[in-house]
C-alpha positions as CSV (number, residue, x, y, z in Angstrom):
1,M,-165.1,218.5,-97.8
2,K,-167.9,219.7,-95.4
3,I,-169.9,220.8,-98.5
4,V,-169.5,217.3,-100.0
5,H,-170.6,215.6,-96.8
6,K,-173.7,217.9,-96.5
7,T,-174.6,217.3,-100.1
8,L,-174.3,213.5,-99.6
9,A,-176.3,213.6,-96.4
10,A,-179.1,215.6,-98.1
11,A,-179.2,213.2,-101.0
12,L,-179.4,210.2,-98.7
13,S,-182.1,211.9,-96.6
14,L,-184.2,212.5,-99.7
15,A,-183.7,209.0,-100.9
16,F,-184.8,207.5,-97.5
17,A,-187.7,209.9,-97.3
18,G,-188.9,208.8,-100.7
19,T,-188.7,205.1,-99.5
20,V,-190.5,205.7,-96.3
21,H,-193.4,207.6,-97.9
22,A,-193.8,205.3,-101.0
23,I,-197.4,204.2,-101.4
24,P,-197.7,200.4,-101.0
25,T,-199.3,198.4,-103.7
26,L,-201.6,196.8,-101.1
27,Q,-202.9,198.3,-97.9
28,L,-205.7,198.1,-95.4
29,D,-207.6,200.9,-93.6
30,I,-210.5,201.2,-91.2
31,L,-212.9,204.1,-91.3
32,N,-212.3,206.2,-88.2
33,G,-209.6,203.8,-87.0
34,V,-206.7,204.9,-85.0
35,Y,-203.1,204.0,-85.9
36,D,-201.1,202.2,-83.2
37,N,-197.5,203.1,-83.6
38,A,-196.3,200.4,-81.3
39,T,-197.8,197.6,-83.4
40,Q,-197.9,199.6,-86.6
41,T,-201.5,198.5,-87.2
42,I,-204.7,200.5,-87.6
43,I,-207.2,199.6,-84.8
44,A,-211.0,199.8,-85.1
45,Q,-212.7,201.9,-82.4
46,D,-216.1,200.3,-82.5
47,D,-217.5,196.8,-82.5
48,T,-219.0,197.3,-86.0
49,F,-216.6,199.0,-88.5
50,T,-215.8,199.4,-92.2
51,L,-212.6,197.8,-93.5
52,F,-211.1,199.0,-96.8
53,A,-208.8,196.9,-98.9
54,Y,-206.7,199.1,-101.3
55,L,-204.8,198.2,-104.5
56,N,-202.4,200.7,-106.1
57,P,-201.9,198.6,-109.2
58,D,-198.6,197.8,-110.9
59,A,-197.2,195.2,-113.3
60,S,-197.2,192.5,-110.5
61,S,-200.6,193.2,-109.0
62,T,-203.5,194.1,-111.3
63,V,-207.2,194.6,-110.8
64,T,-208.0,191.1,-112.2
65,D,-205.6,189.2,-110.0
66,T,-207.1,187.2,-107.1
67,Y,-206.4,188.5,-103.6
68,G,-206.8,187.0,-100.2
69,L,-207.9,188.8,-97.0
70,S,-207.1,186.8,-93.9
71,M,-209.0,187.3,-90.7
72,A,-206.8,185.9,-87.9
73,L,-207.4,185.3,-84.2
74,V,-205.1,187.2,-81.8
75,P,-203.4,186.6,-79.6
76,P,-202.3,183.4,-81.4
77,T,-204.6,180.6,-80.4
78,G,-204.6,176.8,-81.1
79,P,-204.1,174.3,-82.5
80,A,-206.9,172.9,-80.3
81,D,-210.3,174.3,-81.1
82,S,-211.9,176.9,-78.7
83,D,-215.4,178.3,-78.3
84,L,-214.7,182.1,-78.5
85,G,-217.9,183.4,-79.8
86,S,-218.2,184.7,-83.4
87,F,-217.7,187.7,-85.7
88,T,-219.5,188.8,-88.8
89,F,-217.9,189.5,-92.2
90,N,-220.4,191.3,-94.4
91,S,-223.5,189.1,-94.0
92,D,-221.7,185.9,-93.0
93,T,-221.2,184.8,-89.4
94,I,-217.9,183.1,-88.6
95,A,-217.8,180.8,-85.5
96,V,-214.5,181.1,-83.6
97,T,-212.8,178.7,-84.0
98,A,-215.1,176.1,-85.5
99,D,-215.3,177.9,-88.9
100,M,-211.6,178.8,-89.1
101,T,-208.4,177.1,-90.2
102,Y,-205.3,176.7,-88.0
103,G,-201.9,177.7,-89.4
104,V,-200.6,180.4,-91.7
105,P,-202.3,181.9,-94.8
106,P,-202.8,181.4,-97.7
107,I,-205.2,178.4,-97.7
108,E,-203.4,175.6,-99.3
109,T,-203.9,171.9,-100.1
110,V,-201.4,170.7,-97.5
111,A,-203.1,168.9,-94.6
112,T,-201.8,171.0,-91.7
113,Q,-201.3,174.5,-93.1
114,L,-197.9,174.6,-91.4
115,S,-195.6,177.4,-92.4
116,D,-193.6,177.1,-95.6
117,P,-191.4,179.6,-97.5
118,G,-194.4,180.8,-99.7
119,D,-196.6,181.7,-96.7
120,L,-197.4,185.1,-95.3
121,G,-194.8,186.2,-92.7
122,T,-195.7,185.2,-89.1
123,H,-195.2,188.8,-87.8
124,G,-196.3,187.9,-84.3
125,I,-199.8,186.8,-85.5
126,F,-199.4,183.3,-86.9
127,D,-199.6,180.3,-86.3
128,T,-203.2,180.9,-85.2
129,F,-206.8,180.2,-86.4
130,F,-207.8,182.3,-89.4
131,S,-210.4,182.6,-92.2
132,E,-209.6,183.6,-95.7
133,Y,-211.8,185.6,-98.2
134,T,-210.8,185.7,-101.8
135,F,-211.8,188.5,-104.2
136,D,-210.5,190.8,-107.0
137,F,-210.6,194.5,-107.8
138,A,-212.2,194.3,-111.2
139,G,-214.9,196.9,-111.5
140,A,-214.0,198.2,-108.0
141,A,-214.5,201.9,-107.1
142,E,-211.5,204.2,-107.1
143,S,-210.0,206.5,-104.6
144,G,-207.3,209.1,-104.8
145,V,-203.9,207.7,-103.8
146,Y,-203.0,208.0,-100.1
147,D,-200.9,206.3,-97.5
148,M,-203.0,205.0,-94.6
149,Q,-200.0,205.1,-92.3
150,A,-199.7,208.8,-92.8
151,A,-203.4,209.5,-92.9
152,P,-205.2,206.6,-91.1
153,G,-208.9,206.2,-90.7
154,Q,-210.1,208.6,-93.4
155,G,-211.3,206.1,-96.0
156,P,-211.4,206.8,-99.7
157,I,-210.6,210.3,-100.9
158,A,-211.4,212.3,-104.0
159,G,-209.4,211.3,-107.1
160,T,-208.3,208.2,-108.9
161,G,-205.4,205.8,-109.0
162,M,-206.2,203.4,-106.2
163,F,-208.9,200.8,-106.3
164,Y,-210.7,199.6,-103.2
165,Q,-213.2,197.0,-101.9
166,T,-215.3,197.6,-98.8
167,F,-216.1,195.1,-96.0
168,T,-218.3,195.4,-93.0
169,I,-217.0,193.7,-89.8
170,G,-218.8,193.0,-86.5
171,V,-217.1,191.7,-83.4
172,G,-219.8,192.4,-80.8
173,D,-220.2,188.6,-80.2
174,L,-216.5,187.8,-80.1
175,D,-215.0,186.8,-76.8
176,E,-213.5,189.9,-75.2
177,S,-210.1,188.1,-74.7
178,V,-209.4,188.0,-78.4
179,A,-209.5,190.2,-81.5
180,I,-209.4,189.8,-85.3
181,H,-206.3,190.7,-87.3
182,F,-206.5,191.4,-91.0
183,D,-203.8,190.9,-93.7
184,L,-204.1,191.4,-97.5
185,Y,-202.1,189.6,-100.1
186,N,-202.0,188.6,-103.8
187,L,-202.7,184.9,-104.6
188,E,-201.5,184.7,-108.2
189,V,-198.0,183.2,-107.6
190,I,-197.7,179.4,-107.9
191,A,-195.5,177.6,-105.4
192,I,-192.1,176.2,-106.2
193,C,-191.5,173.9,-103.2
194,G,-188.0,172.3,-103.5
195,N,-187.6,169.8,-100.7
196,N,-190.0,171.5,-98.3
197,P,-192.4,168.8,-97.0
198,N,-195.0,171.3,-95.9
199,C,-195.4,172.6,-99.5
200,V,-197.3,171.3,-102.5
201,V,-196.3,172.2,-106.1
202,G,-199.1,174.2,-107.6
203,D,-200.3,175.8,-104.4
204,V,-200.5,179.5,-104.1
205,D,-197.5,181.5,-102.7
206,V,-197.3,185.0,-101.1
207,P,-193.9,186.4,-102.0
208,P,-192.6,189.4,-100.0
209,S,-193.4,192.0,-102.6
210,L,-197.1,190.9,-103.0
211,F,-198.7,191.6,-99.7
212,A,-199.7,194.6,-97.7
213,P,-196.7,195.7,-95.5
214,F,-197.2,194.7,-91.9
215,S,-197.2,198.5,-91.2
216,H,-200.4,198.7,-93.3
217,D,-202.5,195.9,-91.8
218,A,-205.6,196.2,-89.6
219,Q,-207.2,194.8,-86.5
220,S,-210.4,195.0,-84.5
221,G,-210.3,196.6,-81.1
222,G,-211.4,193.4,-79.4
223,G,-214.7,191.6,-79.4
224,G,-217.6,191.7,-76.9
225,G,-217.0,195.4,-76.0
226,G,-213.7,196.1,-77.7
227,G,-212.7,199.5,-79.0
228,E,-214.7,202.5,-77.9
229,G,-217.9,200.4,-77.9
230,G,-216.7,198.6,-74.7
231,E,-217.3,199.4,-71.1
232,E,-214.8,201.6,-69.3
233,E,-212.5,199.5,-67.1
234,V,-212.7,200.1,-63.4
235,P,-209.4,199.4,-61.4
236,E,-209.7,196.5,-59.0
237,P,-209.4,197.5,-55.3
238,G,-206.1,195.8,-55.0
239,T,-204.7,197.7,-57.9
240,T,-205.9,201.0,-56.5
241,L,-204.3,200.3,-53.1
242,L,-200.9,199.4,-54.7
243,L,-201.0,202.6,-56.7
244,G,-201.7,204.6,-53.6
245,A,-198.9,202.9,-51.7
246,G,-196.5,203.6,-54.5
247,L,-197.4,207.3,-54.6
248,L,-197.0,207.6,-50.8
249,G,-193.6,206.0,-51.0
250,L,-192.4,208.5,-53.7
251,W,-193.7,211.4,-51.6
252,A,-191.8,210.2,-48.5
253,M,-188.6,209.8,-50.4
254,R,-188.9,213.3,-51.8
255,R,-189.4,214.7,-48.3
256,R,-186.2,212.9,-47.0
257,K,-184.1,214.4,-49.9
258,T,-185.4,217.9,-49.4
259,G,-185.2,217.7,-45.6
260,A,-188.8,219.1,-45.3
């Protein structure tokens, strides 16, 4: 019986390991970025950085499909407009929030962009202001296949099998209180709305299997000095005094316990 249990455990372990390490169809990576395990997002370390969108094609997502890259303001902001500087996407400057849309991707024909069943999951990011860039992978360069969660920040590797597009992002003029979060999704599915009033038949949908997993999305390190490009934070005097008082208290308690 023990042998059977061990064999079953080993088989289950291998099955789950295969699931965990499966290469997603869509994923994002940032050159020299650092993976944040707490948020499961790769974070840029400089104000100007290179973002890679990857496609590992299958029957549902091909190189000729249309894809959306959302660039969303975090922490969630809105629905009222704010003047929070700007960021650059390739050669375009995007004013925050004047050049952005409030709601949840993808861009639809509904008036308010409110969440509907065919939208991207909110995952702590939406509803907020976002911009959307559409593109495809036809004629795109190829990389060897890799999982950015397991090997973040390296960029394309030798080999073939995974197509990619490259984008240059700059957040030096973005307000330091916010950052830009990136999601990648397929835009080929047409909405079936049922009775949902926030949905229009014929709009695009983003079903669960056709977007980059939220463990494979990306984010700037913060504008106006975010990432390693920012100034080092100096503790305020009040913070330093509180820290010192706490350390003295711990030292005093230890002395009482030891009878020193």
